[in-house]
C-alpha positions as CSV (number, residue, x, y, z in Angstrom):
1,M,-123.5,-148.1,99.9
2,I,-127.0,-149.3,99.1
3,I,-127.6,-150.3,95.5
4,R,-131.0,-150.1,93.8
5,L,-132.1,-153.2,91.9
6,G,-135.3,-153.9,90.0
7,D,-137.7,-151.4,88.6
8,P,-137.1,-147.6,89.3
9,P,-139.6,-145.8,91.4
10,Q,-142.6,-144.3,89.7
11,R,-142.7,-140.5,90.0
12,D,-146.5,-140.3,90.8
13,V,-146.5,-143.1,93.4
14,R,-146.1,-142.7,97.2
15,Y,-144.0,-145.4,98.6
16,R,-143.8,-146.4,102.2
17,R,-140.4,-147.6,103.4
18,R,-140.2,-151.2,104.7
19,L,-137.0,-152.4,106.3
20,G,-136.2,-156.1,105.9
21,V,-133.5,-158.6,106.7
22,Y,-132.6,-161.7,104.7
23,A,-130.0,-164.4,104.9
24,I,-127.8,-166.5,102.6
25,L,-127.6,-169.8,104.5
26,P,-124.9,-172.2,103.1
27,R,-124.5,-175.8,104.3
28,D,-122.8,-178.8,102.7
29,G,-122.6,-177.0,99.3
30,D,-126.2,-175.9,99.1
31,L,-128.3,-172.9,100.3
32,L,-131.3,-173.0,102.4
33,V,-134.1,-171.0,100.8
34,T,-137.8,-170.7,101.2
35,F,-140.5,-171.4,98.7
36,Q,-143.4,-169.0,99.2
37,G,-146.6,-170.2,97.6
38,E,-148.8,-167.2,98.5
39,P,-149.7,-164.7,97.0
40,D,-147.4,-165.9,94.2
41,N,-145.0,-168.9,93.8
42,E,-141.5,-167.6,94.4
43,L,-138.2,-168.8,95.7
44,Q,-136.7,-166.4,98.2
45,L,-133.9,-165.9,100.6
46,P,-135.3,-166.5,104.1
47,G,-136.1,-163.3,105.9
48,G,-138.6,-160.5,106.1
49,G,-139.8,-157.3,107.7
50,V,-138.3,-155.8,110.8
51,D,-141.1,-154.8,113.2
52,P,-141.1,-151.3,114.8
53,G,-138.5,-151.2,117.7
54,E,-137.2,-154.7,116.8
55,P,-133.4,-155.0,116.4
56,N,-132.3,-156.2,112.9
57,L,-130.6,-159.3,114.1
58,R,-133.5,-160.4,116.3
59,A,-135.8,-160.0,113.3
60,L,-133.4,-162.1,111.2
61,Y,-133.4,-165.0,113.7
62,R,-137.2,-164.8,114.0
63,E,-137.9,-164.5,110.2
64,V,-135.6,-167.4,109.3
65,L,-137.1,-169.6,111.9
66,E,-140.7,-168.7,110.8
67,E,-140.0,-169.3,107.1
68,T,-137.7,-172.4,107.3
69,G,-138.0,-173.9,110.8
70,W,-134.2,-173.6,111.2
71,T,-132.2,-171.8,113.8
72,I,-129.1,-169.8,112.7
73,A,-125.8,-168.7,114.1
74,A,-123.0,-166.1,113.4
75,P,-124.8,-163.7,111.1
76,R,-122.7,-161.1,109.4
77,R,-123.9,-158.3,107.2
78,I,-122.7,-158.6,103.6
79,G,-124.7,-155.7,101.9
80,A,-128.0,-154.0,101.2
81,F,-130.2,-153.1,98.3
82,R,-133.3,-151.1,97.7
83,R,-136.2,-152.0,95.5
84,Y,-139.6,-150.5,94.7
85,V,-142.5,-152.9,94.7
86,Y,-146.1,-153.6,95.3
87,M,-146.7,-155.6,98.5
88,P,-150.0,-157.4,98.0
89,E,-150.1,-158.6,101.6
90,Y,-150.3,-154.9,102.7
91,D,-152.0,-153.6,99.6
92,R,-149.4,-150.8,99.3
93,M,-146.4,-149.7,97.3
94,A,-143.2,-150.0,99.2
95,E,-139.6,-148.9,99.1
96,K,-138.0,-152.0,100.5
97,L,-134.6,-151.6,102.1
98,C,-133.2,-155.1,102.2
99,I,-130.2,-155.9,104.4
100,I,-128.5,-159.2,103.4
101,Y,-126.6,-161.3,105.9
102,A,-124.7,-164.6,105.6
103,A,-125.2,-167.0,108.5
104,H,-124.9,-170.7,109.4
105,P,-128.0,-172.8,109.6
106,V,-127.6,-174.8,112.8
107,R,-130.6,-177.0,113.4
108,R,-134.1,-177.6,112.0
109,I,-136.4,-177.5,115.0
110,G,-139.6,-178.1,113.0
111,P,-141.5,-177.1,109.8
112,P,-141.9,-173.5,108.8
113,T,-144.6,-171.8,110.9
114,E,-145.3,-169.0,108.4
115,A,-148.3,-170.0,106.2
116,G,-147.4,-170.8,102.6
117,H,-143.7,-171.3,103.1
118,T,-141.6,-174.5,102.5
119,D,-137.9,-174.8,103.3
120,L,-135.7,-176.1,100.4
121,W,-132.0,-176.8,99.8
122,I,-130.7,-175.9,96.4
123,S,-127.4,-175.3,94.8
124,P,-126.0,-171.7,94.9
125,Q,-125.9,-171.7,91.1
126,V,-129.6,-172.6,90.9
127,A,-130.4,-170.0,93.5
128,A,-128.5,-167.3,91.5
129,E,-130.9,-167.9,88.6
130,A,-134.2,-168.9,90.3
131,L,-134.6,-166.5,93.3
132,G,-137.6,-164.3,92.7
133,N,-136.0,-160.8,92.9
134,P,-132.9,-159.3,91.4
135,G,-131.4,-158.3,94.8
136,D,-131.5,-161.9,96.1
137,R,-129.9,-163.1,92.9
138,H,-127.2,-160.4,92.9
139,F,-126.1,-161.2,96.5
140,V,-126.1,-165.0,95.8
141,R,-123.9,-164.4,92.7
142,E,-121.6,-162.3,94.9
143,Y,-121.5,-165.2,97.5
144,I,-120.6,-167.7,94.7
145,R,-117.6,-165.6,93.8
146,T,-116.2,-166.2,97.3
147,L,-116.4,-170.0,97.0
């Protein structure tokens, strides 16, 4: 089941579907998140769009590495959500289908390579309140219930 979180779609707007993969990354009691400073300041679960023809898990490994500088292991899907948003980097309205995984951060091999991103470690409780979209917050709250 895919839940819808955030604002409902507007009837007079044409949305383009964008598939994305994101990860909850626990280690030593904290979560690895990314701070994106462009176009707006926002804490996010690491991840992003799946390129055409790219397998979801390959995209997850790539996106986490680009946004945090960390490699990951043992991803497992924990859920999905849909949200309708404006994507300024593409100047379009999008129906974002977001697949959420839990994985293990293994090793930091360098700083994030994606412009405007910084890797941060924060407590799950802070993440559940501070992440920038309701889907990320929802799945972190679900994760906390399993602790």
